[in-house]
Biopython code that builds the backbone (N, CA, C, O; Angstrom):
import numpy as np
from Bio.PDB.StructureBuilder import StructureBuilder

atoms = [
    (1, "UNK", "N", (6.043, 153.441, 84.021)),
    (1, "UNK", "CA", (5.182, 152.712, 84.916)),
    (1, "UNK", "C", (5.878, 151.414, 85.335)),
    (1, "UNK", "O", (6.405, 150.689, 84.491)),
    (2, "UNK", "N", (5.880, 151.124, 86.626)),
    (2, "UNK", "CA", (6.519, 149.918, 87.149)),
    (2, "UNK", "C", (5.757, 148.671, 86.704)),
    (2, "UNK", "O", (4.541, 148.694, 86.517)),
    (3, "UNK", "N", (6.510, 147.582, 86.541)),
    (3, "UNK", "CA", (5.915, 146.302, 86.161)),
    (3, "UNK", "C", (6.454, 145.197, 87.055)),
    (3, "UNK", "O", (7.587, 145.256, 87.535)),
    (4, "UNK", "N", (5.615, 144.189, 87.267)),
    (4, "UNK", "CA", (5.987, 142.989, 87.993)),
    (4, "UNK", "C", (6.166, 141.879, 86.965)),
    (4, "UNK", "O", (5.285, 141.646, 86.137)),
    (5, "UNK", "N", (7.294, 141.201, 87.017)),
    (5, "UNK", "CA", (7.577, 140.074, 86.134)),
    (5, "UNK", "C", (7.527, 138.819, 86.997)),
    (5, "UNK", "O", (8.238, 138.726, 87.997)),
    (6, "UNK", "N", (6.703, 137.864, 86.622)),
    (6, "UNK", "CA", (6.473, 136.658, 87.418)),
    (6, "UNK", "C", (6.663, 135.445, 86.516)),
    (6, "UNK", "O", (6.015, 135.329, 85.476)),
    (7, "UNK", "N", (7.562, 134.532, 86.921)),
    (7, "UNK", "CA", (7.768, 133.340, 86.101)),
    (7, "UNK", "C", (8.236, 132.166, 86.950)),
    (7, "UNK", "O", (8.903, 132.333, 87.971)),
    (8, "UNK", "N", (7.869, 130.987, 86.499)),
    (8, "UNK", "CA", (8.356, 129.748, 87.091)),
    (8, "UNK", "C", (9.297, 129.115, 86.078)),
    (8, "UNK", "O", (8.933, 128.892, 84.923)),
    (9, "UNK", "N", (10.519, 128.829, 86.532)),
    (9, "UNK", "CA", (11.528, 128.212, 85.679)),
    (9, "UNK", "C", (11.548, 126.716, 85.974)),
    (9, "UNK", "O", (12.243, 126.262, 86.883)),
    (10, "UNK", "N", (10.785, 125.962, 85.205)),
    (10, "UNK", "CA", (10.685, 124.519, 85.411)),
    (10, "UNK", "C", (12.013, 123.846, 85.085)),
    (10, "UNK", "O", (12.646, 124.140, 84.070)),
    (11, "UNK", "N", (12.418, 122.943, 85.959)),
    (11, "UNK", "CA", (13.650, 122.198, 85.734)),
    (11, "UNK", "C", (14.917, 122.971, 86.021)),
    (11, "UNK", "O", (16.014, 122.467, 85.779)),
    (12, "UNK", "N", (14.790, 124.183, 86.531)),
    (12, "UNK", "CA", (15.949, 125.006, 86.866)),
    (12, "UNK", "C", (16.194, 124.908, 88.366)),
    (12, "UNK", "O", (15.257, 124.988, 89.160)),
    (13, "UNK", "N", (17.447, 124.735, 88.748)),
    (13, "UNK", "CA", (17.780, 124.593, 90.161)),
    (13, "UNK", "C", (18.187, 125.916, 90.780)),
    (13, "UNK", "O", (18.524, 126.875, 90.087)),
    (14, "UNK", "N", (18.146, 125.941, 92.084)),
    (14, "UNK", "CA", (18.616, 127.109, 92.839)),
    (14, "UNK", "C", (20.075, 127.399, 92.495)),
    (14, "UNK", "O", (20.466, 128.554, 92.325)),
    (15, "UNK", "N", (20.870, 126.343, 92.396)),
    (15, "UNK", "CA", (22.290, 126.509, 92.088)),
    (15, "UNK", "C", (22.502, 127.171, 90.730)),
    (15, "UNK", "O", (23.421, 127.972, 90.558)),
    (16, "UNK", "N", (21.652, 126.834, 89.772)),
    (16, "UNK", "CA", (21.757, 127.457, 88.448)),
    (16, "UNK", "C", (21.431, 128.948, 88.513)),
    (16, "UNK", "O", (22.114, 129.761, 87.890)),
    (17, "UNK", "N", (20.395, 129.307, 89.259)),
    (17, "UNK", "CA", (20.020, 130.717, 89.401)),
    (17, "UNK", "C", (21.135, 131.480, 90.119)),
    (17, "UNK", "O", (21.477, 132.597, 89.731)),
    (18, "UNK", "N", (21.700, 130.874, 91.164)),
    (18, "UNK", "CA", (22.788, 131.525, 91.891)),
    (18, "UNK", "C", (24.023, 131.685, 91.009)),
    (18, "UNK", "O", (24.703, 132.708, 91.082)),
    (19, "UNK", "N", (24.318, 130.696, 90.184)),
    (19, "UNK", "CA", (25.454, 130.797, 89.257)),
    (19, "UNK", "C", (25.223, 131.894, 88.231)),
    (19, "UNK", "O", (26.153, 132.622, 87.883)),
    (20, "UNK", "N", (23.998, 132.019, 87.746)),
    (20, "UNK", "CA", (23.674, 133.066, 86.779)),
    (20, "UNK", "C", (23.803, 134.453, 87.419)),
    (20, "UNK", "O", (24.318, 135.379, 86.791)),
    (21, "UNK", "N", (23.340, 134.598, 88.659)),
    (21, "UNK", "CA", (23.469, 135.876, 89.370)),
    (21, "UNK", "C", (24.942, 136.244, 89.529)),
    (21, "UNK", "O", (25.327, 137.403, 89.371)),
    (22, "UNK", "N", (25.755, 135.244, 89.842)),
    (22, "UNK", "CA", (27.202, 135.479, 89.985)),
    (22, "UNK", "C", (27.817, 135.875, 88.637)),
    (22, "UNK", "O", (28.635, 136.793, 88.573)),
    (23, "UNK", "N", (27.430, 135.193, 87.575)),
    (23, "UNK", "CA", (27.924, 135.487, 86.223)),
    (23, "UNK", "C", (27.619, 136.932, 85.834)),
    (23, "UNK", "O", (28.448, 137.597, 85.213)),
    (24, "UNK", "N", (26.432, 137.418, 86.200)),
    (24, "UNK", "CA", (26.026, 138.776, 85.846)),
    (24, "UNK", "C", (26.478, 139.812, 86.877)),
    (24, "UNK", "O", (26.375, 141.014, 86.632)),
    (25, "UNK", "N", (26.978, 139.350, 88.033)),
    (25, "UNK", "CA", (27.433, 140.235, 89.112)),
    (25, "UNK", "C", (26.327, 141.181, 89.576)),
    (25, "UNK", "O", (26.580, 142.352, 89.858)),
    (26, "UNK", "N", (25.106, 140.668, 89.652)),
    (26, "UNK", "CA", (23.965, 141.531, 89.978)),
    (26, "UNK", "C", (23.903, 141.960, 91.441)),
    (26, "UNK", "O", (23.269, 142.966, 91.760)),
    (27, "UNK", "N", (24.548, 141.215, 92.332)),
    (27, "UNK", "CA", (24.517, 141.626, 93.741)),
    (27, "UNK", "C", (25.364, 142.869, 93.959)),
    (27, "UNK", "O", (24.973, 143.756, 94.718)),
    (28, "UNK", "N", (26.512, 142.947, 93.310)),
    (28, "UNK", "CA", (27.388, 144.116, 93.429)),
    (28, "UNK", "C", (26.995, 145.226, 92.467)),
    (28, "UNK", "O", (27.249, 146.401, 92.730)),
    (29, "UNK", "N", (26.379, 144.854, 91.360)),
    (29, "UNK", "CA", (26.056, 145.824, 90.317)),
    (29, "UNK", "C", (24.653, 145.548, 89.771)),
    (29, "UNK", "O", (24.518, 145.038, 88.658)),
    (30, "UNK", "N", (23.602, 145.878, 90.539)),
    (30, "UNK", "CA", (22.233, 145.599, 90.076)),
    (30, "UNK", "C", (21.926, 146.340, 88.777)),
    (30, "UNK", "O", (22.397, 147.458, 88.569)),
    (31, "UNK", "N", (21.147, 145.724, 87.916)),
    (31, "UNK", "CA", (20.816, 146.378, 86.646)),
    (31, "UNK", "C", (19.951, 147.618, 86.845)),
    (31, "UNK", "O", (19.148, 147.700, 87.774)),
    (32, "UNK", "N", (20.140, 148.569, 85.952)),
    (32, "UNK", "CA", (19.354, 149.809, 85.989)),
    (32, "UNK", "C", (17.870, 149.491, 85.879)),
    (32, "UNK", "O", (17.450, 148.713, 85.023)),
    (33, "UNK", "N", (17.088, 150.098, 86.750)),
    (33, "UNK", "CA", (15.640, 149.944, 86.695)),
    (33, "UNK", "C", (15.081, 148.844, 87.570)),
    (33, "UNK", "O", (13.866, 148.765, 87.750)),
    (34, "UNK", "N", (15.940, 147.983, 88.125)),
    (34, "UNK", "CA", (15.443, 146.908, 88.990)),
    (34, "UNK", "C", (15.101, 147.472, 90.359)),
    (34, "UNK", "O", (15.926, 148.139, 90.984)),
    (35, "UNK", "N", (13.888, 147.207, 90.823)),
    (35, "UNK", "CA", (13.460, 147.630, 92.155)),
    (35, "UNK", "C", (13.707, 146.508, 93.147)),
    (35, "UNK", "O", (14.290, 146.733, 94.208)),
    (36, "UNK", "N", (13.265, 145.294, 92.810)),
    (36, "UNK", "CA", (13.488, 144.143, 93.683)),
    (36, "UNK", "C", (13.444, 142.861, 92.861)),
    (36, "UNK", "O", (12.701, 142.758, 91.885)),
    (37, "UNK", "N", (14.256, 141.882, 93.275)),
    (37, "UNK", "CA", (14.296, 140.559, 92.653)),
    (37, "UNK", "C", (14.164, 139.548, 93.781)),
    (37, "UNK", "O", (14.888, 139.628, 94.773)),
    (38, "UNK", "N", (13.246, 138.599, 93.638)),
    (38, "UNK", "CA", (13.027, 137.559, 94.638)),
    (38, "UNK", "C", (12.979, 136.216, 93.937)),
    (38, "UNK", "O", (12.295, 136.057, 92.927)),
    (39, "UNK", "N", (13.712, 135.245, 94.480)),
    (39, "UNK", "CA", (13.709, 133.886, 93.930)),
    (39, "UNK", "C", (13.397, 132.904, 95.047)),
    (39, "UNK", "O", (13.945, 132.996, 96.146)),
    (40, "UNK", "N", (12.508, 131.962, 94.749)),
    (40, "UNK", "CA", (12.162, 130.913, 95.709)),
    (40, "UNK", "C", (12.188, 129.565, 95.007)),
    (40, "UNK", "O", (11.998, 129.474, 93.794)),
    (41, "UNK", "N", (12.426, 128.525, 95.789)),
    (41, "UNK", "CA", (12.356, 127.181, 95.232)),
    (41, "UNK", "C", (10.911, 126.700, 95.304)),
    (41, "UNK", "O", (10.228, 126.896, 96.310)),
    (42, "UNK", "N", (10.460, 126.071, 94.232)),
    (42, "UNK", "CA", (9.128, 125.483, 94.148)),
    (42, "UNK", "C", (9.291, 124.067, 93.610)),
    (42, "UNK", "O", (10.353, 123.737, 93.081)),
    (43, "UNK", "N", (8.268, 123.222, 93.729)),
    (43, "UNK", "CA", (8.415, 121.845, 93.256)),
    (43, "UNK", "C", (8.857, 121.726, 91.789)),
    (43, "UNK", "O", (9.576, 120.794, 91.428)),
    (44, "UNK", "N", (8.422, 122.676, 90.947)),
    (44, "UNK", "CA", (8.764, 122.611, 89.519)),
    (44, "UNK", "C", (10.189, 123.064, 89.238)),
    (44, "UNK", "O", (10.774, 122.674, 88.227)),
    (45, "UNK", "N", (10.756, 123.884, 90.121)),
    (45, "UNK", "CA", (12.087, 124.435, 89.896)),
    (45, "UNK", "C", (12.296, 125.686, 90.721)),
    (45, "UNK", "O", (12.479, 125.611, 91.936)),
    (46, "UNK", "N", (12.270, 126.847, 90.061)),
    (46, "UNK", "CA", (12.484, 128.125, 90.737)),
    (46, "UNK", "C", (11.403, 129.111, 90.300)),
    (46, "UNK", "O", (11.035, 129.180, 89.127)),
    (47, "UNK", "N", (10.907, 129.869, 91.273)),
    (47, "UNK", "CA", (9.907, 130.906, 91.012)),
    (47, "UNK", "C", (10.608, 132.250, 91.173)),
    (47, "UNK", "O", (11.202, 132.524, 92.216)),
    (48, "UNK", "N", (10.540, 133.087, 90.140)),
    (48, "UNK", "CA", (11.177, 134.403, 90.136)),
    (48, "UNK", "C", (10.097, 135.476, 90.082)),
    (48, "UNK", "O", (9.172, 135.397, 89.274)),
    (49, "UNK", "N", (10.222, 136.476, 90.943)),
    (49, "UNK", "CA", (9.352, 137.650, 90.913)),
    (49, "UNK", "C", (10.261, 138.873, 90.958)),
    (49, "UNK", "O", (11.062, 139.029, 91.881)),
    (50, "UNK", "N", (10.131, 139.731, 89.963)),
    (50, "UNK", "CA", (10.889, 140.979, 89.894)),
    (50, "UNK", "C", (9.922, 142.144, 89.788)),
    (50, "UNK", "O", (8.830, 142.011, 89.235)),
    (51, "UNK", "N", (10.331, 143.284, 90.321)),
    (51, "UNK", "CA", (9.634, 144.537, 90.064)),
    (51, "UNK", "C", (10.655, 145.461, 89.421)),
    (51, "UNK", "O", (11.755, 145.659, 89.937)),
    (52, "UNK", "N", (10.263, 146.022, 88.279)),
    (52, "UNK", "CA", (11.114, 146.911, 87.486)),
    (52, "UNK", "C", (10.458, 148.268, 87.363)),
    (52, "UNK", "O", (9.232, 148.379, 87.402)),
    (53, "UNK", "N", (11.273, 149.305, 87.214)),
    (53, "UNK", "CA", (10.759, 150.659, 87.015)),
    (53, "UNK", "C", (9.892, 150.733, 85.761)),
    (53, "UNK", "O", (8.921, 151.488, 85.716)),
    (54, "UNK", "N", (10.250, 149.932, 84.727)),
    (54, "UNK", "CA", (9.469, 149.935, 83.482)),
    (54, "UNK", "C", (9.703, 148.645, 82.708)),
    (54, "UNK", "O", (10.677, 147.931, 82.946)),
    (55, "UNK", "N", (8.811, 148.362, 81.792)),
    (55, "UNK", "CA", (8.974, 147.223, 80.887)),
    (55, "UNK", "C", (10.252, 147.396, 80.061)),
    (55, "UNK", "O", (10.965, 146.425, 79.807)),
    (56, "UNK", "N", (10.536, 148.616, 79.648)),
    (56, "UNK", "CA", (11.744, 148.888, 78.852)),
    (56, "UNK", "C", (13.006, 148.549, 79.626)),
    (56, "UNK", "O", (13.963, 148.039, 79.044)),
    (57, "UNK", "N", (13.031, 148.824, 80.939)),
    (57, "UNK", "CA", (14.199, 148.472, 81.754)),
    (57, "UNK", "C", (14.394, 146.957, 81.785)),
    (57, "UNK", "O", (15.514, 146.467, 81.638)),
    (58, "UNK", "N", (13.295, 146.216, 81.979)),
    (58, "UNK", "CA", (13.400, 144.757, 81.979)),
    (58, "UNK", "C", (13.850, 144.247, 80.618)),
    (58, "UNK", "O", (14.730, 143.390, 80.537)),
    (59, "UNK", "N", (13.257, 144.763, 79.553)),
    (59, "UNK", "CA", (13.617, 144.322, 78.203)),
    (59, "UNK", "C", (15.089, 144.567, 77.908)),
    (59, "UNK", "O", (15.751, 143.717, 77.312)),
    (60, "UNK", "N", (15.608, 145.721, 78.317)),
    (60, "UNK", "CA", (17.023, 146.038, 78.109)),
    (60, "UNK", "C", (17.905, 145.072, 78.894)),
    (60, "UNK", "O", (18.890, 144.561, 78.361)),
    (61, "UNK", "N", (17.557, 144.816, 80.163)),
    (61, "UNK", "CA", (18.313, 143.863, 80.982)),
    (61, "UNK", "C", (18.307, 142.482, 80.340)),
    (61, "UNK", "O", (19.341, 141.820, 80.255)),
    (62, "UNK", "N", (17.151, 142.064, 79.898)),
    (62, "UNK", "CA", (17.037, 140.738, 79.283)),
    (62, "UNK", "C", (17.915, 140.630, 78.041)),
    (62, "UNK", "O", (18.639, 139.649, 77.873)),
    (63, "UNK", "N", (17.851, 141.634, 77.174)),
    (63, "UNK", "CA", (18.601, 141.608, 75.920)),
    (63, "UNK", "C", (20.102, 141.742, 76.128)),
    (63, "UNK", "O", (20.891, 141.028, 75.509)),
    (64, "UNK", "N", (20.492, 142.669, 77.008)),
    (64, "UNK", "CA", (21.912, 142.987, 77.175)),
    (64, "UNK", "C", (22.640, 142.105, 78.184)),
    (64, "UNK", "O", (23.842, 141.877, 78.046)),
    (65, "UNK", "N", (21.930, 141.602, 79.199)),
    (65, "UNK", "CA", (22.603, 140.837, 80.257)),
    (65, "UNK", "C", (22.077, 139.414, 80.429)),
    (65, "UNK", "O", (22.842, 138.453, 80.353)),
    (66, "UNK", "N", (20.779, 139.282, 80.660)),
    (66, "UNK", "CA", (20.221, 137.993, 81.052)),
    (66, "UNK", "C", (20.384, 136.925, 79.982)),
    (66, "UNK", "O", (20.962, 135.870, 80.244)),
    (67, "UNK", "N", (19.885, 137.185, 78.786)),
    (67, "UNK", "CA", (19.957, 136.167, 77.735)),
    (67, "UNK", "C", (21.396, 135.788, 77.395)),
    (67, "UNK", "O", (21.702, 134.597, 77.347)),
    (68, "UNK", "N", (22.309, 136.760, 77.154)),
    (68, "UNK", "CA", (23.687, 136.372, 76.838)),
    (68, "UNK", "C", (24.372, 135.606, 77.981)),
    (68, "UNK", "O", (25.097, 134.643, 77.731)),
    (69, "UNK", "N", (24.147, 136.029, 79.221)),
    (69, "UNK", "CA", (24.765, 135.350, 80.360)),
    (69, "UNK", "C", (24.213, 133.944, 80.532)),
    (69, "UNK", "O", (24.967, 133.013, 80.813)),
    (70, "UNK", "N", (22.907, 133.780, 80.367)),
    (70, "UNK", "CA", (22.299, 132.449, 80.479)),
    (70, "UNK", "C", (22.823, 131.521, 79.389)),
    (70, "UNK", "O", (23.081, 130.344, 79.644)),
    (71, "UNK", "N", (22.980, 132.042, 78.187)),
    (71, "UNK", "CA", (23.518, 131.229, 77.091)),
    (71, "UNK", "C", (24.951, 130.793, 77.377)),
    (71, "UNK", "O", (25.296, 129.635, 77.142)),
    (72, "UNK", "N", (25.800, 131.706, 77.884)),
    (72, "UNK", "CA", (27.182, 131.356, 78.231)),
    (72, "UNK", "C", (27.226, 130.312, 79.333)),
    (72, "UNK", "O", (27.997, 129.355, 79.259)),
    (73, "UNK", "N", (26.402, 130.495, 80.351)),
    (73, "UNK", "CA", (26.383, 129.566, 81.479)),
    (73, "UNK", "C", (25.924, 128.187, 81.033)),
    (73, "UNK", "O", (26.522, 127.182, 81.417)),
    (74, "UNK", "N", (24.881, 128.127, 80.237)),
    (74, "UNK", "CA", (24.384, 126.836, 79.759)),
    (74, "UNK", "C", (25.418, 126.142, 78.884)),
    (74, "UNK", "O", (25.608, 124.930, 78.988)),
    (75, "UNK", "N", (26.084, 126.896, 78.028)),
    (75, "UNK", "CA", (27.126, 126.317, 77.174)),
    (75, "UNK", "C", (28.263, 125.767, 78.027)),
    (75, "UNK", "O", (28.787, 124.691, 77.739)),
    (76, "UNK", "N", (28.651, 126.493, 79.072)),
    (76, "UNK", "CA", (29.720, 126.036, 79.966)),
    (76, "UNK", "C", (29.320, 124.765, 80.706)),
    (76, "UNK", "O", (30.175, 123.961, 81.078)),
    (77, "UNK", "N", (28.023, 124.588, 80.915)),
    (77, "UNK", "CA", (27.517, 123.390, 81.599)),
    (77, "UNK", "C", (27.245, 122.254, 80.616)),
    (77, "UNK", "O", (26.818, 121.170, 81.014)),
    (78, "UNK", "N", (27.493, 122.507, 79.332)),
    (78, "UNK", "CA", (27.231, 121.490, 78.321)),
    (78, "UNK", "C", (25.764, 121.359, 77.958)),
    (78, "UNK", "O", (25.348, 120.361, 77.369)),
    (79, "UNK", "N", (24.985, 122.364, 78.308)),
    (79, "UNK", "CA", (23.543, 122.370, 78.028)),
    (79, "UNK", "C", (23.265, 123.150, 76.745)),
    (79, "UNK", "O", (24.004, 124.070, 76.396)),
    (80, "UNK", "N", (22.217, 122.782, 76.062)),
    (80, "UNK", "CA", (21.780, 123.531, 74.894)),
    (80, "UNK", "C", (20.960, 124.725, 75.352)),
    (80, "UNK", "O", (19.974, 124.552, 76.070)),
    (81, "UNK", "N", (21.345, 125.942, 74.953)),
    (81, "UNK", "CA", (20.552, 127.116, 75.364)),
    (81, "UNK", "C", (19.093, 126.980, 74.931)),
    (81, "UNK", "O", (18.789, 126.576, 73.809)),
    (82, "UNK", "N", (18.218, 127.325, 75.843)),
    (82, "UNK", "CA", (16.776, 127.266, 75.600)),
    (82, "UNK", "C", (16.205, 128.677, 75.614)),
    (82, "UNK", "O", (16.762, 129.560, 76.266)),
    (83, "UNK", "N", (15.104, 128.902, 74.906)),
    (83, "UNK", "CA", (14.468, 130.224, 74.981)),
    (83, "UNK", "C", (13.976, 130.490, 76.401)),
    (83, "UNK", "O", (13.669, 129.561, 77.148)),
    (84, "UNK", "N", (13.908, 131.754, 76.757)),
    (84, "UNK", "CA", (13.421, 132.127, 78.082)),
    (84, "UNK", "C", (11.978, 131.659, 78.245)),
    (84, "UNK", "O", (11.153, 131.872, 77.356)),
    (85, "UNK", "N", (11.667, 131.023, 79.374)),
    (85, "UNK", "CA", (10.285, 130.584, 79.593)),
    (85, "UNK", "C", (9.322, 131.764, 79.618)),
    (85, "UNK", "O", (9.715, 132.908, 79.846)),
    (86, "UNK", "N", (8.077, 131.459, 79.382)),
    (86, "UNK", "CA", (7.041, 132.496, 79.408)),
    (86, "UNK", "C", (6.994, 133.139, 80.790)),
    (86, "UNK", "O", (7.282, 132.496, 81.799)),
    (87, "UNK", "N", (6.632, 134.395, 80.817)),
    (87, "UNK", "CA", (6.491, 135.100, 82.080)),
    (87, "UNK", "C", (5.264, 135.987, 82.012)),
    (87, "UNK", "O", (4.822, 136.387, 80.935)),
    (88, "UNK", "N", (4.725, 136.285, 83.180)),
    (88, "UNK", "CA", (3.546, 137.133, 83.272)),
    (88, "UNK", "C", (3.995, 138.537, 83.661)),
    (88, "UNK", "O", (4.814, 138.707, 84.564)),
    (89, "UNK", "N", (3.458, 139.533, 82.982)),
    (89, "UNK", "CA", (3.763, 140.928, 83.275)),
    (89, "UNK", "C", (2.494, 141.588, 83.810)),
    (89, "UNK", "O", (1.429, 141.497, 83.199)),
    (90, "UNK", "N", (2.621, 142.247, 84.949)),
    (90, "UNK", "CA", (1.493, 142.980, 85.534)),
    (90, "UNK", "C", (1.926, 144.407, 85.817)),
    (90, "UNK", "O", (3.055, 144.648, 86.245)),
    (91, "UNK", "N", (1.026, 145.354, 85.577)),
    (91, "UNK", "CA", (1.303, 146.742, 85.929)),
    (91, "UNK", "C", (1.277, 146.880, 87.449)),
    (91, "UNK", "O", (0.412, 146.315, 88.117)),
    (92, "UNK", "N", (2.219, 147.625, 87.980)),
    (92, "UNK", "CA", (2.298, 147.885, 89.416)),
    (92, "UNK", "C", (1.756, 149.285, 89.666)),
    (92, "UNK", "O", (2.204, 150.249, 89.046)),
    (93, "UNK", "N", (0.795, 149.393, 90.573)),
    (93, "UNK", "CA", (0.248, 150.722, 90.842)),
    (93, "UNK", "C", (0.761, 151.300, 92.147)),
    (93, "UNK", "O", (0.545, 152.478, 92.430)),
    (94, "UNK", "N", (1.444, 150.479, 92.955)),
    (94, "UNK", "CA", (1.994, 151.001, 94.216)),
    (94, "UNK", "C", (3.202, 150.180, 94.622)),
    (94, "UNK", "O", (3.173, 148.950, 94.575)),
    (95, "UNK", "N", (4.262, 150.863, 95.020)),
    (95, "UNK", "CA", (5.453, 150.226, 95.555)),
    (95, "UNK", "C", (5.778, 150.907, 96.876)),
    (95, "UNK", "O", (5.899, 152.131, 96.932)),
    (96, "UNK", "N", (5.917, 150.128, 97.934)),
    (96, "UNK", "CA", (6.324, 150.641, 99.229)),
    (96, "UNK", "C", (7.699, 150.061, 99.527)),
    (96, "UNK", "O", (7.868, 148.843, 99.568)),
    (97, "UNK", "N", (8.671, 150.924, 99.731)),
    (97, "UNK", "CA", (10.028, 150.474, 100.026)),
    (97, "UNK", "C", (10.245, 150.530, 101.533)),
    (97, "UNK", "O", (9.873, 151.502, 102.191)),
    (98, "UNK", "N", (10.848, 149.480, 102.066)),
    (98, "UNK", "CA", (11.170, 149.454, 103.490)),
    (98, "UNK", "C", (12.301, 150.405, 103.813)),
    (98, "UNK", "O", (12.959, 150.942, 102.922)),
    (99, "UNK", "N", (12.514, 150.600, 105.076)),
    (99, "UNK", "CA", (13.574, 151.509, 105.530)),
    (99, "UNK", "C", (14.931, 150.878, 105.460)),
    (99, "UNK", "O", (15.926, 151.513, 105.808)),
]
sb = StructureBuilder()
sb.init_structure("model")
sb.init_model(0)
sb.init_chain("A")
sb.init_seg("    ")
for serial, (resi, resn, name, xyz) in enumerate(atoms, 1):
    if name == "N":
        sb.init_residue(resn, " ", resi, " ")
    sb.init_atom(name, np.array(xyz, "f"), 0.0, 1.0, " ", f" {name:<3s}", serial, name[0])
structure = sb.get_structure()
């Protein structure tokens, strides 16, 4: 069952999200199970909305790619790695893909 992952990354900049995407090479090699990823700037930082084929696909991506890449990037920036912010998970009952 598809899931929507919704989170606001407070204090995170667009440049940081773009650097993380580059680190993971997700534009050339999207993770298995990802349907769509959308990032927008908000006053608090960055708002991320993803749709995944399943919760298991997101969990695998997070464990195998996202968390390790974020930790490496933060260390390279001289930042202390922080736990992933809370996110909301919603079941998706319909997905319409454009042409």
